N, C-alpha and C positions, 0 to 999 in steps of 0.2 A: 637709666645705668649711671651712677656716679663715679666719675674717674677719681678715684683717690688723690691721685697726684694733685688734683686742685682743691684739695681739703686741707689748706693750709692759708697763712696770711703772709706766707714768704712771697716774695715777688719774681723769684726766678722762674717758676713754671709758666709765668704769664708772658715773661720775657721769651720765652723759646716759641711762644705763638707767633710773637712778632719776627723770629728767626726765619720762617718759612717764607717770608715775604721779602725779607733784606739780601740782595745780592751785594757781590762784590765792589760792583759800579753804584749802588744807589746811594744817593743823596739822601741823608738822613737828618731830619730834626728833631730833637729830644726836648719836648716842652716840660718845664720842672724838673730839670736833671739831677738835682739834689748833690749828692758825692759823686754822681757819674756812674752809678751802677749800673745803667743801661748799656752805656757803652764799654763799659769793663767787661761786663757779661758776654759782649759780643766781640770782645778784643780788638775795638776800631778805635782809633785817635781822631778820625777825620768825621765823626759824628759832629753836626751843629749842635750846641747846646744854649738852652735858653732858661735863665733863671731870675726870680725876681730878690734874690737874697745878695747883696752884694759882697758879702764875706763869703757865701758859697761860688760865687762867680771868680773872686781872686784866687781861691783855692783851686778851680777848676781850671783857670788858666796856667796855672804850673804844670798841668797834666795834659792838656789837650789845646789844639790850636785855635778851634773855630767857636768860641765862647761868647756868649752875648746876654748884657744885663737889660731887663726891662721889666715891665709889668703889663700883665693882661687887660685889654685885649689887643693891644698893639703889638705886631710881630714886625720887626726892621728888615724885611726881607722882601725882594722882588716876587712878582706874580709867577705863580707856575716853578718856582724853585726846585720844590723837594720831591722824590720818588715816594719817601715815607714820612709821615709825621705820628710821632708816638707821645702819647700825652699820658703819664701814671699817676694817678692819684692826685690831680690837681683840679679837675672841675668841681669837685664836692666844696673847695674853699672859695669858691666864686657866687656872687649874687647873680638871679637871673638874668639880667639885661647884661651883666659882663660876661655870661657865659654864652648869651646868644651871639653878641660881638666878637668873641673870641671864636666860635666856630666859623663865623663869617670871615674870620682873617685866614683860618686854617684852611680854609676852602680856596681863599684867594692865592695861598701861599703854594698848594698841592697841584702837581701836574697831573693832566689827563691820565688815567689808568692808574694813578698813584694810589698809595693806601694810609688810610686814616686809622689808626688802633688807639683806642681808648679805654683805659682800666679806671675803675673807680669803686668804691663801696656803695651798697644798697643801704636801704635802712635797717638797722638791726639793734639790738638792746646796747651795742657798744658805740654805735656812730658818734653820738654826742660827748663819748668820753674825751674826744678831741676837741678842745673848744674853738679850735680854728676851723672844724667844719660848719659850713653853713647851711647845706641843703644836699639831699642824695639826688641825683639825676639818673634815673633807670635807662637803659638801653633805648627804651622807646623814644626818649626826648630826642636822641640823635638819630633815628631812622626817622622820626616825624618830620623834622625839619631838614632833613638831606637825601632821604630815600623814597619818600611817601608821594605817591602820585594823586592822593586823595585830596579833594576839597574840603573837606571837614574844618569847621571853624578852629581857627588858632587865634591866640592873642598876639603874634607876630608872624609875618611873612615866611613862608618856606624859603630858604636860604639856596636849596636845589633839589632837584629830583632825579639827578642822575648817578648817583651813588646806589651800588648795590651791596647787601649786606653777605660778606664771605664766611666770617665766623662769629658766634656769639656764645662764649663759654662763661660759666658761672664758678666763682669763689663759694666754697662751702665750710660749714663748721658743724662739728656733732651737736646736735640740739640736746640741751640737759636741762629740761624744765623742772626739776627737783633741785637744782644745783644750791638754791638759797635755803632749803629746809635743814633745820639742825638734827644732825645725826646722833643725837643723844643716846647713850647707852641705857640711860634710866627708863626710856621708853621702848618696850619690848615689840611693840608694833611697827614703829619707826625701823628698829633694828631688823626685824624680820622683812619689812619691805625693800630695804636696801640691799639685803642680801640677795633676795630675789631678783631686785633690778640689775645687781652686778653679774648674777649667772646669766641674766638676758644678754648682757653686753658681751659676756664670753663666746655666746654661741654666734656674734658677729650682728645680731640684729640691732641698727640704729637708726635713729631718724636724724637727717640732716636739713639744714637752713641755708638759704643763699644769703652770703652777706658781700658780695660783689660781683663783678663780672668784667669780663674784656670784650669788647667789640671790636671786629675790623671790617671797615667801609672801604670799597673801591671807588674810586670816582671815574 
């Protein structure tokens, strides 16, 4: 059963997933903070923010006190600093080696029993509309290198086997396979077809496709 709450490309419903794990005393790192939407959503000015855009960092420093500029994979923090590491729509901008080393850094900076929360797009027809998108990384990538006890062949060593998956939630869009077909009024068959399709949609019968995910892993 699809939760229509997640049939959106707005990030707020996925920020809510993280809310369940953030306590008043939690030390939180938001990687790829952008304009600070995650901290603003939680009404917190003590989140640690890490971003690669110096203009963004300068702006964030006018509103928040723990703002850091840097480029992944290096994180300028001590071992086991954070209770929560949140990373939303960043990993798809990384090359595989950069992602692997970034995950290692997140693991290093996360406390035992802490939560790593990653949101990212899956491969869908709109993925490469953003020219900065390098590659989609599905949830199994993170499970394979952080939570799997399998000794199946890997191109790189496992980073950890100590994580457990707490939640794996998908983002959806309504699938519209005929969206590119011309609805010319001059073609009676096309006209009838789309009228029938519209009637079917009114009944609530729709097909959905996965376009992204949020995964929560506990160390």
